[in-house]
N, CA, C and O atoms as a MOPAC input file, in Angstrom:
PM7 MOZYME 1SCF
protein

 N      0.78400 1   -47.67100 1   -57.75100 1
 C      2.18400 1   -47.38800 1   -57.70600 1
 C      2.77000 1   -47.51600 1   -56.73300 1
 O      2.32700 1   -46.90300 1   -55.76100 1
 N      3.82300 1   -48.22600 1   -56.57600 1
 C      4.85000 1   -48.29600 1   -55.44700 1
 C      5.92300 1   -48.21200 1   -55.64100 1
 O      6.35500 1   -48.94600 1   -56.53000 1
 N      7.12200 1   -47.09200 1   -54.77100 1
 C      8.30500 1   -47.33000 1   -55.34000 1
 C      9.16800 1   -48.20700 1   -54.30000 1
 O      9.16100 1   -48.15000 1   -53.07000 1
 N     10.03500 1   -49.17000 1   -55.30200 1
 C     10.33200 1   -49.81100 1   -55.11200 1
 C     12.19300 1   -49.90500 1   -55.71500 1
 O     13.06400 1   -50.77400 1   -55.74000 1
 N     12.10400 1   -48.84000 1   -56.01700 1
 C     14.10500 1   -48.27100 1   -56.17400 1
 C     14.77800 1   -48.42800 1   -54.94000 1
 O     14.92700 1   -47.47100 1   -54.18100 1
 N     15.22200 1   -49.63300 1   -54.66600 1
 C     15.82500 1   -49.41100 1   -53.77000 1
 C     17.18100 1   -48.55300 1   -53.39100 1
 O     17.54900 1   -48.37300 1   -52.23000 1
 N     17.91400 1   -48.01500 1   -54.64600 1
 C     18.63600 1   -46.94900 1   -54.57800 1
 C     18.16100 1   -46.00600 1   -54.05400 1
 O     18.71000 1   -45.65500 1   -53.00900 1
 N     17.38300 1   -45.48800 1   -54.36700 1
 C     16.33200 1   -44.32200 1   -53.80200 1
 C     15.86800 1   -44.36500 1   -52.27100 1
 O     16.01300 1   -43.42900 1   -51.48600 1
 N     15.28800 1   -45.59900 1   -51.97400 1
 C     15.04000 1   -45.72500 1   -50.72100 1
 C     16.25100 1   -45.68700 1   -49.72400 1
 O     15.90600 1   -45.51000 1   -48.55500 1
 N     17.57900 1   -45.81600 1   -49.94000 1
 C     18.82100 1   -45.69600 1   -49.54500 1
 C     19.42400 1   -44.32600 1   -49.81400 1
 O     20.26400 1   -43.76800 1   -49.10800 1
 N     18.97600 1   -43.94700 1   -50.73100 1
 C     19.53300 1   -42.95800 1   -50.87600 1
 C     18.86500 1   -41.35000 1   -49.97200 1
 O     19.58100 1   -40.38000 1   -49.72300 1
 N     17.25000 1   -41.46200 1   -49.59500 1
 C     16.52800 1   -40.75400 1   -48.86800 1
 C     17.15600 1   -41.38900 1   -47.40300 1
 O     17.60100 1   -40.55900 1   -46.61000 1
 N     17.19600 1   -42.65300 1   -47.07300 1
 C     17.92200 1   -42.81300 1   -45.30600 1
 C     18.97800 1   -42.37700 1   -45.17800 1
 O     19.37900 1   -42.23700 1   -44.02300 1
 N     19.88700 1   -41.97300 1   -46.34000 1
 C     21.24200 1   -41.51100 1   -46.21600 1
 C     21.17800 1   -40.25500 1   -45.58000 1
 O     21.73100 1   -39.86200 1   -44.55200 1
 N     20.49800 1   -39.75500 1   -46.27400 1
 C     19.63900 1   -38.13800 1   -46.11500 1
 C     18.66900 1   -37.99700 1   -44.94600 1
 O     18.06100 1   -36.92900 1   -44.87300 1
 N     18.46500 1   -38.84400 1   -44.11000 1
 C     18.07300 1   -38.75400 1   -43.21800 1
 C     16.10000 1   -37.97400 1   -43.52900 1
 O     15.54200 1   -37.00100 1   -43.02100 1
 N     15.68500 1   -38.87100 1   -44.43300 1
 C     14.67900 1   -38.13600 1   -45.57100 1
 C     13.71800 1   -39.41800 1   -45.58900 1
 O     12.67000 1   -39.26100 1   -46.21600 1
 N     13.95500 1   -40.83300 1   -44.90600 1
 C     12.74500 1   -41.35000 1   -45.55900 1
 C     11.47900 1   -41.70500 1   -44.99700 1
 O     10.77700 1   -42.71000 1   -45.10500 1
 N     11.37600 1   -40.76200 1   -44.44800 1
 C     10.06500 1   -40.03900 1   -44.03900 1
 C      8.95400 1   -40.39400 1   -45.34300 1
 O      7.90300 1   -41.02600 1   -45.44900 1
 N      9.74600 1   -39.68400 1   -46.14900 1
 C      9.01300 1   -38.99100 1   -47.52700 1
 C      8.60800 1   -40.33100 1   -48.04300 1
 O      7.47300 1   -40.43400 1   -48.50800 1
 N      9.36400 1   -41.32900 1   -48.01800 1
 C      8.76800 1   -42.58900 1   -48.31100 1
 C      7.40200 1   -43.09200 1   -48.17700 1
 O      6.95900 1   -44.03900 1   -48.82600 1
 N      6.51400 1   -42.16800 1   -46.98800 1
 C      5.39500 1   -42.33900 1   -46.45900 1
 C      4.22800 1   -42.03500 1   -47.38800 1
 O      3.13000 1   -42.57200 1   -47.53600 1
 N      4.86500 1   -40.93200 1   -48.00000 1
 C      3.97300 1   -40.20400 1   -48.88300 1
 C      4.30600 1   -39.97100 1   -50.21200 1
 O      3.70200 1   -39.06700 1   -50.79000 1
 N      5.21200 1   -40.65800 1   -50.85400 1
 C      5.97200 1   -40.50300 1   -52.43500 1
 C      4.72400 1   -40.98800 1   -53.25400 1
 O      4.35900 1   -40.41100 1   -54.27800 1
 N      4.15500 1   -41.98800 1   -52.78000 1
 C      2.93200 1   -42.68300 1   -53.81300 1
 C      1.68300 1   -42.29200 1   -54.23700 1
 O      1.09400 1   -42.31500 1   -55.31800 1
 N      1.33100 1   -41.79400 1   -52.71600 1
 C      0.56500 1   -40.65100 1   -53.43200 1
 C      0.74400 1   -39.13700 1   -54.31100 1
 O      0.00100 1   -38.53500 1   -55.08700 1
 N      2.19200 1   -38.85300 1   -53.73600 1
 C      2.68900 1   -37.69600 1   -54.61400 1
 C      3.07600 1   -37.71800 1   -55.94700 1
 O      3.14300 1   -36.76600 1   -56.72400 1
 N      3.42500 1   -39.35500 1   -56.22000 1
 C      3.54100 1   -39.28400 1   -57.70600 1
 C      2.24100 1   -39.32700 1   -58.10000 1
 O      1.91600 1   -38.45100 1   -58.90100 1
 N      1.06700 1   -40.41500 1   -57.62300 1
 C      0.23300 1   -40.49600 1   -58.18500 1
 C     -0.36600 1   -38.75700 1   -58.41300 1
 O     -0.96400 1   -38.41800 1   -59.43500 1
 N     -0.15600 1   -38.09700 1   -57.61600 1
 C     -0.36000 1   -36.69300 1   -58.08900 1
 C      0.17300 1   -36.31000 1   -59.29800 1
 O     -0.45700 1   -35.94800 1   -60.29200 1
 N      1.33500 1   -36.40300 1   -59.17000 1
 C      2.09000 1   -36.05100 1   -60.29900 1
 C      1.81600 1   -36.60500 1   -61.74000 1
 O      1.88300 1   -35.92600 1   -62.76400 1
 N      1.50300 1   -37.91500 1   -61.67400 1
 C      1.07600 1   -38.55400 1   -62.97700 1
 C     -0.24800 1   -38.24700 1   -63.04800 1
 O     -0.63800 1   -38.63600 1   -64.14900 1
 N     -1.10200 1   -37.76800 1   -62.46100 1
 C     -2.95700 1   -37.50500 1   -63.03600 1
 C     -2.38500 1   -36.04400 1   -63.38500 1
 O     -3.33600 1   -35.26300 1   -63.40700 1
 N     -1.39700 1   -35.51600 1   -63.61200 1
 C     -1.41800 1   -33.95100 1   -64.01300 1
 C     -1.45900 1   -32.98400 1   -62.94000 1
 O     -1.04400 1   -31.82700 1   -63.02200 1
 N     -2.06500 1   -33.61300 1   -61.77200 1
 C     -2.06700 1   -32.57000 1   -60.54400 1
 C     -1.21300 1   -31.60400 1   -59.87700 1
 O     -1.55600 1   -30.60900 1   -59.23900 1
 N      0.51600 1   -32.26000 1   -60.24000 1
 C      1.60400 1   -31.50500 1   -59.70000 1
 C      2.47100 1   -31.55400 1   -60.73900 1
 O      2.64600 1   -32.59600 1   -61.37100 1
 N      3.20800 1   -30.23200 1   -61.06000 1
 C      4.32500 1   -30.31500 1   -62.25900 1
 C      5.04000 1   -30.68700 1   -61.28900 1
 O      4.76900 1   -31.21400 1   -60.21000 1
 N      6.61700 1   -30.14600 1   -62.09700 1
 C      7.99500 1   -30.83300 1   -61.58600 1
 C      8.33900 1   -29.84900 1   -59.94200 1
 O      7.95000 1   -30.45700 1   -58.94500 1
 N      8.63300 1   -29.23500 1   -59.82000 1
 C      8.95500 1   -27.85100 1   -59.19200 1
 C      7.57100 1   -28.28100 1   -57.73400 1
 O      7.89900 1   -28.83200 1   -56.68300 1
 N      6.14100 1   -27.87000 1   -58.05700 1
 C      5.29700 1   -28.35000 1   -57.19500 1
 C      5.33300 1   -30.13400 1   -57.01300 1
 O      4.19400 1   -30.56100 1   -56.82400 1
 N      6.03200 1   -30.85200 1   -57.02700 1
 C      6.22700 1   -32.16900 1   -56.71300 1
 C      7.03100 1   -32.07500 1   -55.45400 1
 O      6.67200 1   -32.43300 1   -54.33200 1
 N      8.51400 1   -31.37900 1   -55.90900 1
 C      9.42800 1   -31.02800 1   -55.15900 1
 C      8.55500 1   -30.93400 1   -53.88500 1
 O      8.28800 1   -31.73500 1   -52.98900 1
 N      8.06500 1   -29.10100 1   -54.25400 1
 C      7.89600 1   -28.46900 1   -53.04600 1
 C      6.93000 1   -28.90400 1   -51.98500 1
 O      6.97900 1   -28.50400 1   -50.82200 1
 N      5.81000 1   -29.98000 1   -52.59200 1
 C      4.45500 1   -30.77300 1   -51.85800 1
 C      5.64200 1   -31.80200 1   -51.37600 1
 O      5.30500 1   -31.95700 1   -50.20200 1
 N      6.58500 1   -32.44100 1   -51.51600 1
 C      7.27300 1   -33.65600 1   -51.08000 1
 C      8.13000 1   -32.94300 1   -49.66000 1
 O      8.12100 1   -33.45200 1   -48.53900 1
 N      8.72100 1   -31.87900 1   -49.97500 1
 C     10.00700 1   -31.31600 1   -49.13400 1
 C      8.73000 1   -30.37700 1   -48.08600 1
 O      9.06400 1   -30.19500 1   -46.91500 1
 N      7.58600 1   -29.92300 1   -48.45400 1
 C      6.20600 1   -29.92800 1   -46.97800 1
 C      5.87000 1   -30.82500 1   -46.03600 1
 O      5.85500 1   -30.67400 1   -44.81400 1
 N      5.45200 1   -32.28700 1   -47.03800 1
 C      5.29900 1   -33.34900 1   -46.13100 1
 C      6.62300 1   -33.77900 1   -45.29500 1
 O      6.60900 1   -34.68700 1   -44.46400 1
 N      7.64900 1   -33.09000 1   -45.58800 1
 C      8.91100 1   -33.91800 1   -45.08000 1
 C      8.94800 1   -32.62100 1   -43.53500 1
 O      9.30500 1   -33.08600 1   -42.45300 1
 N      8.61700 1   -31.31000 1   -43.60200 1
 C      8.73600 1   -30.21200 1   -43.03900 1
 C      7.71300 1   -30.18000 1   -41.91400 1
 O      7.80100 1   -29.44000 1   -40.93400 1
 N      6.34800 1   -31.39600 1   -42.23500 1
 C      5.51900 1   -30.71700 1   -41.54200 1
 C      5.49000 1   -32.36600 1   -41.03600 1
 O      4.52300 1   -32.36900 1   -40.27500 1
 N      6.02000 1   -33.71900 1   -41.05900 1
 C      6.14700 1   -34.65800 1   -40.42400 1
 C      7.45300 1   -34.38000 1   -39.22900 1
 O      7.38600 1   -34.90100 1   -38.11600 1
 N      8.56200 1   -33.53300 1   -39.62300 1
 C      9.46700 1   -33.07300 1   -38.64900 1
 C      9.34100 1   -32.05500 1   -37.25100 1
 O     10.00800 1   -32.05400 1   -36.21600 1
 N      8.06700 1   -31.10600 1   -37.73700 1
 C      7.52100 1   -30.59900 1   -36.53900 1
 C      6.63500 1   -31.72900 1   -35.57600 1
 O      6.72200 1   -32.15200 1   -34.42300 1
 N      5.82500 1   -31.93000 1   -36.63500 1
 C      4.83500 1   -32.75200 1   -35.61300 1
 C      5.78900 1   -34.11100 1   -34.78000 1
 O      5.32400 1   -34.81700 1   -33.88500 1
 N      7.00100 1   -34.20500 1   -35.27200 1
 C      7.38300 1   -35.48200 1   -34.59500 1
 C      7.94400 1   -34.55300 1   -33.25500 1
 O      7.78100 1   -35.07700 1   -32.15300 1
 N      8.77400 1   -32.83500 1   -33.31500 1
 C      9.20200 1   -32.22000 1   -32.18200 1
 C      8.41500 1   -31.51600 1   -31.39800 1
 O      8.78000 1   -30.82300 1   -30.44900 1
 N      7.03200 1   -31.72800 1   -31.88300 1
 C      6.12600 1   -31.55700 1   -30.69000 1
 C      5.47400 1   -32.29700 1   -29.87500 1
 O      4.79200 1   -31.99400 1   -28.89500 1
 N      5.75300 1   -33.39900 1   -30.38900 1
 C      5.54400 1   -34.77500 1   -29.13900 1
 C      3.96500 1   -34.75300 1   -29.56500 1
 O      3.04200 1   -34.73200 1   -28.75100 1
 N      3.79800 1   -34.76300 1   -31.18700 1
 C      2.70100 1   -35.25700 1   -31.62500 1
 C      2.26300 1   -36.58000 1   -32.28800 1
 O      3.25200 1   -37.31100 1   -32.23400 1
 N      1.37600 1   -37.14700 1   -32.81200 1
 C      1.62200 1   -38.43500 1   -33.34300 1
 C      1.78300 1   -37.56800 1   -34.92000 1
 O      1.72200 1   -36.37100 1   -35.20200 1
 N      2.01800 1   -38.84200 1   -35.76400 1
 C      2.11800 1   -38.44500 1   -37.47000 1
 C      1.17200 1   -39.69200 1   -38.16400 1
 O      1.18300 1   -40.92200 1   -38.16100 1
 N      0.61600 1   -38.95100 1   -38.56800 1
 C     -0.49900 1   -39.81500 1   -39.80500 1
 C     -0.55200 1   -39.78500 1   -41.10300 1
 O     -1.63200 1   -39.54800 1   -41.64300 1
 N      0.79900 1   -40.05800 1   -41.99400 1
 C      0.78200 1   -39.08400 1   -43.38900 1
 C     -1.10600 1   -39.44500 1   -43.81100 1
 O     -1.91000 1   -40.32300 1   -43.49600 1
 N     -1.13000 1   -38.27600 1   -44.61900 1
 C     -2.31500 1   -38.00300 1   -45.83700 1
 C     -3.44100 1   -37.99000 1   -44.38500 1
 O     -4.63300 1   -38.29600 1   -44.35900 1
 N     -2.56300 1   -37.52600 1   -43.28000 1
 C     -4.78800 1   -36.86400 1   -42.11800 1
 C     -3.55700 1   -35.83000 1   -41.65500 1
 O     -2.34900 1   -35.85900 1   -41.89400 1
 N     -4.34500 1   -34.95300 1   -40.92900 1
 C     -4.40800 1   -33.43100 1   -40.58300 1
 C     -3.84900 1   -33.65900 1   -38.98100 1
 O     -4.44400 1   -34.06800 1   -37.98400 1
 N     -2.89800 1   -33.35700 1   -39.11700 1
 C     -1.60300 1   -33.46100 1   -37.72600 1
 C     -2.00400 1   -33.52500 1   -36.55500 1
 O     -2.40100 1   -32.41800 1   -36.91800 1
 N     -2.45900 1   -33.74100 1   -35.04200 1
 C     -3.06500 1   -34.04500 1   -34.37800 1
 C     -2.39800 1   -32.69300 1   -33.38200 1
 O     -1.25300 1   -32.31400 1   -33.13600 1
 N     -3.36700 1   -32.36500 1   -33.10400 1
 C     -3.26200 1   -30.66900 1   -32.16300 1
 C     -3.20600 1   -31.15900 1   -30.59800 1
 O     -3.45500 1   -32.22200 1   -30.02900 1
 N     -2.72400 1   -29.77600 1   -30.15500 1
 C     -2.94400 1   -30.17900 1   -28.55200 1
 C     -4.51900 1   -29.78700 1   -28.53800 1
 O     -5.40000 1   -30.41100 1   -27.94500 1
 N     -4.67400 1   -28.65900 1   -29.29400 1
 C     -6.45100 1   -28.57800 1   -28.51900 1
 C     -7.19800 1   -29.36300 1   -29.34000 1
 O     -8.36500 1   -29.04100 1   -29.55900 1
 N     -6.69800 1   -30.40300 1   -29.86600 1
 C     -7.75400 1   -31.35900 1   -30.27100 1
 C     -8.05500 1   -32.74600 1   -29.27200 1
 O     -8.76200 1   -33.69900 1   -29.60100 1
 N     -7.40100 1   -32.60400 1   -28.10800 1
 C     -7.70000 1   -33.36000 1   -27.09900 1
 C     -8.93200 1   -32.93900 1   -26.27200 1
 O     -9.32200 1   -31.77800 1   -26.39500 1
 N     -9.52900 1   -33.71800 1   -25.50200 1
 C    -10.43200 1   -33.11700 1   -24.55300 1
 C     -9.56100 1   -32.17000 1   -23.23900 1
 O     -8.39900 1   -32.49400 1   -22.99200 1
 N    -10.03900 1   -31.32800 1   -22.66700 1
 C     -9.55500 1   -30.96500 1   -21.66100 1
 C    -10.04800 1   -32.24700 1   -20.29800 1
 O    -11.01500 1   -33.00500 1   -20.22100 1
 N     -9.28400 1   -32.09000 1   -19.70500 1
 C     -9.25200 1   -33.15200 1   -18.62000 1
 C    -10.19300 1   -32.28000 1   -17.57400 1
 O     -9.95200 1   -31.16900 1   -17.10400 1
 N    -11.50600 1   -33.25400 1   -17.32800 1
 C    -12.59800 1   -32.81300 1   -16.39500 1
 C    -11.86200 1   -32.31300 1   -15.26900 1
 O    -10.81500 1   -32.82500 1   -14.87100 1
 N    -12.60900 1   -30.95700 1   -14.58200 1
 C    -12.37800 1   -30.63100 1   -12.96000 1
 C    -13.35900 1   -31.27300 1   -12.16600 1
 O    -14.54800 1   -31.49000 1   -12.39700 1
 N    -12.26700 1   -31.67900 1   -10.66200 1
 C    -13.49100 1   -32.23500 1   -10.30800 1
 C    -13.71700 1   -31.27400 1    -9.37300 1
 O    -12.82800 1   -30.66000 1    -8.78400 1
 N    -15.37000 1   -31.07100 1    -9.16100 1
 C    -15.66200 1   -29.77700 1    -8.34900 1
 C    -16.22500 1   -30.34300 1    -7.11100 1
 O    -16.58600 1   -29.59800 1    -6.20000 1

């Protein structure tokens, strides 16, 4: 399943929500499979976008459908003794 509706793409871009396009296909598949109701679908899409913004604002890399990288995931710099 792929989102090819150019009007939707342009609308999301004009609202500065184009990041939703990165997870939209996966969320549509979940909704189609009965895993998400209408409100759940919208809530999950919004949460995806909130997470994406938080990750970007914290200067971390963002990879959709993966756990966001956190500073504690990086190994500590070795100390010279």
